[in-house]
C-alpha positions in Angstrom: 17.5 33.3 22.4 17.7 35.7 19.4 17.3 34.9 15.6 19.7 36.7 13.5 16.9 36.2 10.9 13.9 37.7 12.6 13.8 40.8 14.7 11.4 41.0 17.2 8.9 43.4 15.8 8.7 41.1 12.9 8.2 38.3 15.3 5.1 39.8 17.0 3.8 40.7 13.6 3.7 37.1 12.2 2.5 35.7 15.7 -0.3 38.7 15.5 -1.2 37.6 11.7 -1.5 34.0 13.1 -3.9 34.6 15.8 -6.1 36.7 13.2 -6.0 33.9 10.8 -7.1 31.6 13.4 -9.8 33.7 14.9 -11.1 34.1 10.7 -10.9 30.3 10.6 -13.2 30.0 13.8 -15.7 32.5 12.7 -16.1 31.1 9.2 -16.5 27.5 10.6 -19.2 28.5 13.3 -20.9 30.3 10.5 -21.0 27.9 8.1 -22.1 25.2 11.1 -25.2 27.4 11.4 -26.0 27.2 7.7 -25.9 23.6 7.6 -27.6 22.1 4.3 -29.1 19.3 6.0 -32.3 19.6 7.0 -33.5 17.7 10.4 -37.4 18.0 10.0 -39.6 15.3 9.1 -40.8 15.3 5.6 -44.7 16.6 5.2 -44.9 14.4 2.1 -46.0 10.7 2.2 -46.2 8.2 -0.6 -49.5 6.4 0.4 -49.9 3.4 -2.0 -51.1 2.7 -5.1 -54.4 4.7 -6.5 -56.0 0.9 -6.5 -55.1 0.0 -3.0 -58.2 2.9 -2.1 -60.7 1.4 -3.8 -61.9 -1.5 -1.3 -61.6 0.1 2.0 -63.5 3.3 2.4 -61.0 4.9 4.7 -56.9 4.6 5.5 -55.0 6.1 8.4 -51.3 7.5 8.3 -48.9 9.6 10.1 -46.8 12.4 8.3 -44.6 14.1 10.8 -46.9 15.3 13.8 -50.2 14.7 11.7 -52.7 12.2 11.8 -54.2 11.8 8.0 -56.9 9.8 7.4 -57.8 9.5 3.4 -61.1 8.6 2.8 -63.1 7.8 -0.5 -65.8 9.7 -1.2 -68.2 9.8 -4.0 -66.5 12.1 -5.9 -62.9 10.6 -5.2 -60.3 10.4 -2.7 -59.6 13.3 0.2 -57.2 13.5 2.8 -58.6 14.8 6.1 -55.6 16.2 8.7 -57.2 15.2 12.0 -56.4 17.7 14.1 -59.3 19.3 16.0 -59.3 23.1 14.7 -60.3 24.1 18.4 -57.5 23.1 20.2 -55.5 20.8 18.5 -56.5 17.3 19.6 -57.2 14.0 17.8 -60.4 13.1 16.9 -61.0 9.2 16.6 -63.6 7.7 14.5 -66.7 6.2 15.9 -67.8 3.5 13.3 -71.3 3.7 15.3 -72.4 6.8 14.1 -69.8 7.3 11.2 -68.3 10.7 12.3 -65.1 11.7 14.2 -65.2 12.7 17.8 -62.8 14.6 19.8 -61.9 13.6 23.1 -60.7 16.7 24.4 -64.1 19.3 24.2 -66.7 17.2 22.5 -66.5 18.5 19.3 -68.0 16.3 16.1 -67.1 16.4 12.7 -68.8 14.0 9.8 -67.0 12.4 6.8 -66.5 15.3 5.2 -64.8 17.2 8.0 -67.7 19.4 8.5 -68.4 20.7 12.4 -71.6 18.9 13.6 -71.3 19.8 17.4 -68.8 22.4 18.4 -66.8 24.1 20.2 -64.4 23.9 17.0 -64.7 26.9 14.9 -64.2 25.5 11.2 -63.9 22.2 9.5 -61.2 19.7 9.7 -58.0 21.1 7.2 -57.8 18.6 4.2 -54.6 18.0 2.9 -53.4 17.8 -1.0 -53.2 14.5 -2.5 -51.7 14.0 -6.1 -50.5 10.9 -8.2 -46.6 11.1 -8.6 -44.4 10.1 -11.0 -44.0 6.4 -9.8 -47.9 6.3 -10.0 -48.4 6.2 -6.2 -50.8 8.5 -4.3 -49.1 11.1 -2.7 -50.0 13.1 0.6 -48.5 16.5 0.9 -49.6 17.8 4.8 -47.9 20.8 3.9 -50.6 22.3 1.7 -53.8 22.0 3.8 -57.2 24.3 3.2 -60.3 23.9 5.1 -62.3 26.5 2.8 -65.3 24.2 1.7 -65.1 25.9 -1.8 -61.6 24.6 -2.4 -61.8 21.2 -0.9 -63.8 19.6 -3.7 -61.3 20.3 -6.3 -57.8 19.3 -6.9 -55.5 19.0 -5.1 -57.8 18.7 -2.2 -59.6 15.9 -4.1 -58.0 13.4 -6.3 -60.5 11.4 -9.1 -59.6 7.7 -9.2 
């Protein structure tokens, strides 16, 4: 069957152009799907409550993404201990009898400030940043952490309330 308005060469060129455009569209769609603007990771920032919520109780526990955080009310203000042991990452639990955090994996012990009292943990617990946000709530930022004793007693790792 022949078409009087299109010869074989023109027909092949049109078919080839269609294939190239289809392939380019497929490549564009694949690349565009790889650079999706959707963020599927959990937020590392948590609104923990009003500052007055932290006045009556010495400690409050929170889960921020994969981190357990305890907000402690100390003499200078609030601070947020990231309860991942600095030895192997296990979660120390609080022991009310001696007022310390005990790591169940290898026996490290931390005081309320996060300092190592007994190893094998090589360093103090990390502290997460705290701030009062625009709505007046205490906000924990687990993405900003430090365990340097020289930095932990000032903002953003200590929040005066």
